[in-house]
BARODREN-558321 format. One record per residue (C-alpha): residue number from 1; x, y, z. Coordinates in nm, 3 decimals, decimal comma, padded with zeros to 5 digits. Layout:
<rs>
<nr:NUM&xx:X&yy:Y&zz:Z> $
...
</rs>
This chain:
<rs>
<nr:1&xx:11,223&yy:08,205&zz:12,977> $
<nr:2&xx:11,096&yy:08,287&zz:12,588> $
<nr:3&xx:10,698&yy:08,413&zz:12,596> $
<nr:4&xx:10,523&yy:08,551&zz:12,253> $
<nr:5&xx:10,284&yy:08,807&zz:12,294> $
<nr:6&xx:09,927&yy:08,714&zz:12,245> $
<nr:7&xx:09,766&yy:08,894&zz:11,971> $
<nr:8&xx:09,468&yy:09,105&zz:12,088> $
<nr:9&xx:09,166&yy:08,911&zz:11,950> $
<nr:10&xx:09,011&yy:09,129&zz:11,696> $
<nr:11&xx:08,700&yy:08,785&zz:11,687> $
<nr:12&xx:08,560&yy:08,700&zz:11,993> $
<nr:13&xx:08,653&yy:08,361&zz:12,091> $
<nr:14&xx:08,557&yy:08,137&zz:11,812> $
<nr:15&xx:08,652&yy:07,785&zz:11,781> $
<nr:16&xx:08,636&yy:07,523&zz:11,497> $
<nr:17&xx:08,750&yy:07,671&zz:11,148> $
<nr:18&xx:08,866&yy:08,024&zz:11,133> $
<nr:19&xx:08,823&yy:08,217&zz:10,788> $
<nr:20&xx:09,083&yy:08,411&zz:10,650> $
<nr:21&xx:09,031&yy:08,648&zz:10,369> $
<nr:22&xx:09,301&yy:08,734&zz:10,165> $
<nr:23&xx:09,411&yy:09,052&zz:09,988> $
<nr:24&xx:09,211&yy:09,126&zz:09,606> $
<nr:25&xx:09,584&yy:09,053&zz:09,431> $
<nr:26&xx:09,600&yy:08,707&zz:09,616> $
<nr:27&xx:09,532&yy:08,413&zz:09,352> $
<nr:28&xx:09,237&yy:08,234&zz:09,569> $
<nr:29&xx:09,078&yy:08,448&zz:09,852> $
<nr:30&xx:08,939&yy:08,211&zz:10,093> $
<nr:31&xx:09,074&yy:07,938&zz:10,303> $
<nr:32&xx:09,042&yy:07,735&zz:10,606> $
<nr:33&xx:09,262&yy:07,602&zz:10,843> $
<nr:34&xx:09,215&yy:07,455&zz:11,240> $
<nr:35&xx:09,162&yy:07,726&zz:11,441> $
<nr:36&xx:09,262&yy:07,601&zz:11,820> $
<nr:37&xx:09,043&yy:07,662&zz:12,119> $
<nr:38&xx:09,125&yy:07,974&zz:12,352> $
<nr:39&xx:09,379&yy:08,093&zz:12,118> $
<nr:40&xx:09,375&yy:08,503&zz:11,974> $
<nr:41&xx:09,376&yy:08,597&zz:11,675> $
<nr:42&xx:09,476&yy:08,932&zz:11,481> $
<nr:43&xx:09,513&yy:09,018&zz:11,127> $
<nr:44&xx:09,800&yy:09,251&zz:11,021> $
<nr:45&xx:10,022&yy:09,312&zz:10,785> $
<nr:46&xx:10,343&yy:09,224&zz:10,747> $
<nr:47&xx:10,571&yy:09,543&zz:10,826> $
<nr:48&xx:10,545&yy:09,747&zz:10,504> $
<nr:49&xx:10,453&yy:09,485&zz:10,250> $
<nr:50&xx:10,100&yy:09,454&zz:10,123> $
<nr:51&xx:10,064&yy:09,124&zz:10,219> $
<nr:52&xx:09,810&yy:09,039&zz:10,553> $
<nr:53&xx:09,931&yy:08,816&zz:10,801> $
<nr:54&xx:09,739&yy:08,629&zz:11,073> $
<nr:55&xx:09,915&yy:08,565&zz:11,382> $
<nr:56&xx:09,712&yy:08,306&zz:11,647> $
<nr:57&xx:09,886&yy:08,255&zz:12,001> $
<nr:58&xx:09,778&yy:08,126&zz:12,344> $
<nr:59&xx:09,722&yy:08,339&zz:12,653> $
<nr:60&xx:10,031&yy:08,224&zz:12,806> $
<nr:61&xx:10,193&yy:08,336&zz:12,546> $
<nr:62&xx:10,461&yy:08,035&zz:12,495> $
<nr:63&xx:10,398&yy:07,964&zz:12,128> $
<nr:64&xx:10,280&yy:08,138&zz:11,842> $
<nr:65&xx:10,122&yy:08,036&zz:11,460> $
<nr:66&xx:10,186&yy:08,334&zz:11,176> $
<nr:67&xx:10,024&yy:08,263&zz:10,849> $
<nr:68&xx:10,121&yy:08,456&zz:10,527> $
<nr:69&xx:10,206&yy:08,466&zz:10,168> $
<nr:70&xx:10,599&yy:08,437&zz:10,027> $
<nr:71&xx:10,763&yy:08,656&zz:09,711> $
<nr:72&xx:10,906&yy:08,366&zz:09,592> $
<nr:73&xx:10,757&yy:08,157&zz:09,262> $
<nr:74&xx:10,818&yy:07,824&zz:09,400> $
<nr:75&xx:10,885&yy:07,607&zz:09,695> $
<nr:76&xx:11,240&yy:07,588&zz:09,733> $
<nr:77&xx:11,282&yy:07,957&zz:09,670> $
<nr:78&xx:11,019&yy:08,001&zz:09,921> $
<nr:79&xx:11,157&yy:07,784&zz:10,187> $
<nr:80&xx:11,503&yy:07,850&zz:10,134> $
<nr:81&xx:11,488&yy:08,240&zz:10,107> $
<nr:82&xx:11,248&yy:08,259&zz:10,445> $
<nr:83&xx:11,458&yy:08,047&zz:10,694> $
<nr:84&xx:11,781&yy:08,232&zz:10,550> $
<nr:85&xx:11,613&yy:08,611&zz:10,621> $
<nr:86&xx:11,473&yy:08,455&zz:10,971> $
<nr:87&xx:11,831&yy:08,344&zz:11,023> $
<nr:88&xx:11,693&yy:08,016&zz:11,083> $
<nr:89&xx:11,892&yy:07,682&zz:11,107> $
<nr:90&xx:11,724&yy:07,382&zz:10,934> $
<nr:91&xx:11,703&yy:07,090&zz:11,108> $
<nr:92&xx:11,510&yy:06,871&zz:10,871> $
<nr:93&xx:11,318&yy:06,919&zz:10,622> $
<nr:94&xx:11,059&yy:06,707&zz:10,349> $
<nr:95&xx:10,883&yy:06,723&zz:10,049> $
<nr:96&xx:10,507&yy:06,637&zz:10,148> $
<nr:97&xx:10,116&yy:06,685&zz:10,023> $
<nr:98&xx:09,872&yy:06,905&zz:10,184> $
<nr:99&xx:09,519&yy:06,790&zz:10,059> $
<nr:100&xx:09,677&yy:06,752&zz:09,739> $
<nr:101&xx:09,892&yy:07,051&zz:09,714> $
<nr:102&xx:10,256&yy:06,990&zz:09,693> $
<nr:103&xx:10,438&yy:07,131&zz:09,985> $
<nr:104&xx:10,756&yy:07,179&zz:10,204> $
<nr:105&xx:10,806&yy:07,135&zz:10,571> $
<nr:106&xx:11,070&yy:07,219&zz:10,780> $
<nr:107&xx:11,193&yy:07,215&zz:11,135> $
<nr:108&xx:11,462&yy:07,502&zz:11,265> $
<nr:109&xx:11,579&yy:07,672&zz:11,507> $
<nr:110&xx:11,763&yy:07,990&zz:11,624> $
<nr:111&xx:12,030&yy:08,039&zz:11,864> $
<nr:112&xx:12,077&yy:08,384&zz:12,036> $
<nr:113&xx:12,189&yy:08,532&zz:12,385> $
<nr:114&xx:11,936&yy:08,731&zz:12,661> $
<nr:115&xx:12,112&yy:09,037&zz:12,609> $
<nr:116&xx:12,014&yy:09,096&zz:13,008> $
<nr:117&xx:12,106&yy:08,756&zz:13,159> $
<nr:118&xx:12,383&yy:08,656&zz:12,910> $
<nr:119&xx:12,186&yy:08,301&zz:12,876> $
<nr:120&xx:12,158&yy:08,107&zz:12,509> $
<nr:121&xx:11,814&yy:08,108&zz:12,426> $
<nr:122&xx:11,671&yy:07,845&zz:12,190> $
<nr:123&xx:11,389&yy:07,904&zz:11,969> $
<nr:124&xx:11,250&yy:07,606&zz:11,721> $
<nr:125&xx:11,046&yy:07,672&zz:11,445> $
<nr:126&xx:10,793&yy:07,447&zz:11,237> $
<nr:127&xx:10,677&yy:07,570&zz:10,911> $
<nr:128&xx:10,521&yy:07,463&zz:10,629> $
<nr:129&xx:10,527&yy:07,633&zz:10,241> $
<nr:130&xx:10,245&yy:07,537&zz:10,045> $
<nr:131&xx:10,172&yy:07,586&zz:09,659> $
<nr:132&xx:09,851&yy:07,686&zz:09,482> $
<nr:133&xx:09,912&yy:07,781&zz:09,139> $
<nr:134&xx:10,114&yy:08,089&zz:09,116> $
<nr:135&xx:10,130&yy:08,171&zz:09,542> $
<nr:136&xx:10,324&yy:08,036&zz:09,813> $
<nr:137&xx:10,119&yy:07,972&zz:10,161> $
<nr:138&xx:10,364&yy:07,996&zz:10,439> $
<nr:139&xx:10,294&yy:07,910&zz:10,818> $
<nr:140&xx:10,539&yy:07,929&zz:11,110> $
<nr:141&xx:10,486&yy:07,776&zz:11,443> $
<nr:142&xx:10,717&yy:07,878&zz:11,671> $
<nr:143&xx:10,787&yy:07,780&zz:12,065> $
<nr:144&xx:11,098&yy:07,792&zz:12,286> $
<nr:145&xx:11,285&yy:07,496&zz:12,290> $
<nr:146&xx:11,177&yy:07,305&zz:12,580> $
<nr:147&xx:10,826&yy:07,382&zz:12,503> $
<nr:148&xx:10,852&yy:07,309&zz:12,140> $
<nr:149&xx:10,741&yy:06,956&zz:12,181> $
<nr:150&xx:10,411&yy:07,056&zz:12,343> $
<nr:151&xx:10,289&yy:07,197&zz:12,036> $
<nr:152&xx:10,425&yy:07,034&zz:11,776> $
<nr:153&xx:10,091&yy:06,857&zz:11,698> $
<nr:154&xx:09,921&yy:07,224&zz:11,755> $
<nr:155&xx:10,137&yy:07,355&zz:11,508> $
<nr:156&xx:10,119&yy:07,013&zz:11,255> $
<nr:157&xx:09,748&yy:06,973&zz:11,258> $
<nr:158&xx:09,649&yy:07,344&zz:11,125> $
<nr:159&xx:09,884&yy:07,334&zz:10,897> $
<nr:160&xx:09,811&yy:07,015&zz:10,744> $
<nr:161&xx:09,441&yy:07,105&zz:10,759> $
<nr:162&xx:09,521&yy:07,381&zz:10,513> $
<nr:163&xx:09,266&yy:07,394&zz:10,212> $
<nr:164&xx:09,042&yy:07,574&zz:09,974> $
<nr:165&xx:08,685&yy:07,692&zz:10,101> $
<nr:166&xx:08,447&yy:07,576&zz:09,907> $
<nr:167&xx:08,119&yy:07,581&zz:10,200> $
<nr:168&xx:07,905&yy:07,876&zz:10,045> $
<nr:169&xx:07,751&yy:07,948&zz:10,426> $
<nr:170&xx:08,087&yy:08,049&zz:10,474> $
<nr:171&xx:08,223&yy:08,206&zz:10,145> $
<nr:172&xx:07,881&yy:08,403&zz:10,126> $
<nr:173&xx:07,919&yy:08,596&zz:10,491> $
<nr:174&xx:07,860&yy:08,964&zz:10,423> $
<nr:175&xx:08,110&yy:09,208&zz:10,523> $
<nr:176&xx:08,092&yy:09,420&zz:10,786> $
<nr:177&xx:08,145&yy:09,778&zz:10,722> $
<nr:178&xx:08,236&yy:10,088&zz:10,980> $
<nr:179&xx:08,040&yy:10,411&zz:11,003> $
<nr:180&xx:08,149&yy:10,712&zz:11,106> $
<nr:181&xx:07,884&yy:10,833&zz:11,389> $
<nr:182&xx:07,890&yy:11,224&zz:11,565> $
<nr:183&xx:07,893&yy:11,235&zz:11,935> $
<nr:184&xx:07,547&yy:11,389&zz:12,019> $
<nr:185&xx:07,656&yy:11,522&zz:12,417> $
<nr:186&xx:07,995&yy:11,508&zz:12,617> $
<nr:187&xx:08,004&yy:11,173&zz:12,788> $
<nr:188&xx:08,205&yy:10,851&zz:12,811> $
<nr:189&xx:08,269&yy:10,627&zz:12,545> $
<nr:190&xx:08,068&yy:10,371&zz:12,754> $
<nr:191&xx:07,773&yy:10,598&zz:12,726> $
<nr:192&xx:07,834&yy:10,697&zz:12,393> $
<nr:193&xx:07,829&yy:10,294&zz:12,257> $
<nr:194&xx:07,455&yy:10,304&zz:12,424> $
<nr:195&xx:07,334&yy:10,602&zz:12,277> $
<nr:196&xx:07,359&yy:10,427&zz:11,920> $
<nr:197&xx:07,247&yy:10,098&zz:12,040> $
<nr:198&xx:07,598&yy:09,870&zz:11,991> $
<nr:199&xx:07,586&yy:09,550&zz:12,101> $
<nr:200&xx:07,742&yy:09,409&zz:12,414> $
<nr:201&xx:07,958&yy:09,141&zz:12,201> $
<nr:202&xx:08,104&yy:09,445&zz:11,951> $
<nr:203&xx:08,165&yy:09,652&zz:12,274> $
<nr:204&xx:08,553&yy:09,532&zz:12,301> $
<nr:205&xx:08,628&yy:09,539&zz:11,954> $
<nr:206&xx:08,455&yy:09,840&zz:11,885> $
<nr:207&xx:08,677&yy:10,011&zz:12,193> $
<nr:208&xx:09,007&yy:09,892&zz:12,034> $
<nr:209&xx:08,882&yy:10,031&zz:11,684> $
<nr:210&xx:08,833&yy:10,363&zz:11,837> $
<nr:211&xx:09,197&yy:10,355&zz:11,987> $
<nr:212&xx:08,973&yy:10,414&zz:12,344> $
<nr:213&xx:08,913&yy:10,291&zz:12,704> $
<nr:214&xx:08,573&yy:10,254&zz:12,802> $
<nr:215&xx:08,564&yy:10,518&zz:13,038> $
<nr:216&xx:08,766&yy:10,737&zz:12,864> $
<nr:217&xx:08,548&yy:11,115&zz:12,764> $
<nr:218&xx:08,402&yy:11,195&zz:12,437> $
<nr:219&xx:08,334&yy:11,556&zz:12,335> $
<nr:220&xx:08,010&yy:11,655&zz:12,160> $
<nr:221&xx:08,034&yy:11,683&zz:11,765> $
<nr:222&xx:08,355&yy:11,388&zz:11,812> $
<nr:223&xx:08,364&yy:11,146&zz:11,556> $
<nr:224&xx:08,369&yy:10,765&zz:11,619> $
<nr:225&xx:08,367&yy:10,465&zz:11,473> $
<nr:226&xx:08,084&yy:10,207&zz:11,423> $
<nr:227&xx:07,977&yy:09,863&zz:11,278> $
<nr:228&xx:07,742&yy:09,881&zz:11,008> $
<nr:229&xx:07,570&yy:09,662&zz:10,785> $
</rs>
């Protein structure tokens, strides 16, 4: 059975709208789309490319949603080149409109062979390529063939809810800044967090940020990352 590794959540289990902040070079800085309940979210770079990629996946790893930018300038070029690069065979494609924005929607598949068992594996991918000004945004919803229909409406509802974010309450959110503190005495990371008054809801995030476990010893003088105003 095909499994997709759920990304570690970089935010707590949030519900409703997920705010995506794109790189500074992107023509629009903020968009929103419906985030699925209990799906982990991760922002990461797409390989060596200077493009932020957002990944969402359920805890069971049976599906994954990916959101990013393409490098092509037209919808046709973006859809054709992306699917070719991913070695996907197109099953159907259509031109459509997503919140007044031109788009191309496709469903495709990829067939491979499990190197250990020799069994044939089939994954299906729903993709939406959405154009705004001079940029092409792309969603991919990926699941094994046997699971794809179960996630079809989740994929589709997420993609068709893509829109420009205009709510001031979300646009005016102040960014969190990382500050570096010096550990005052040799102790566990957990104790160091307590010393600096780290809120409970930041502990998991800061543990990942410091690439340590709470039980790990940190020596006096070591620099650790915290979140400041």
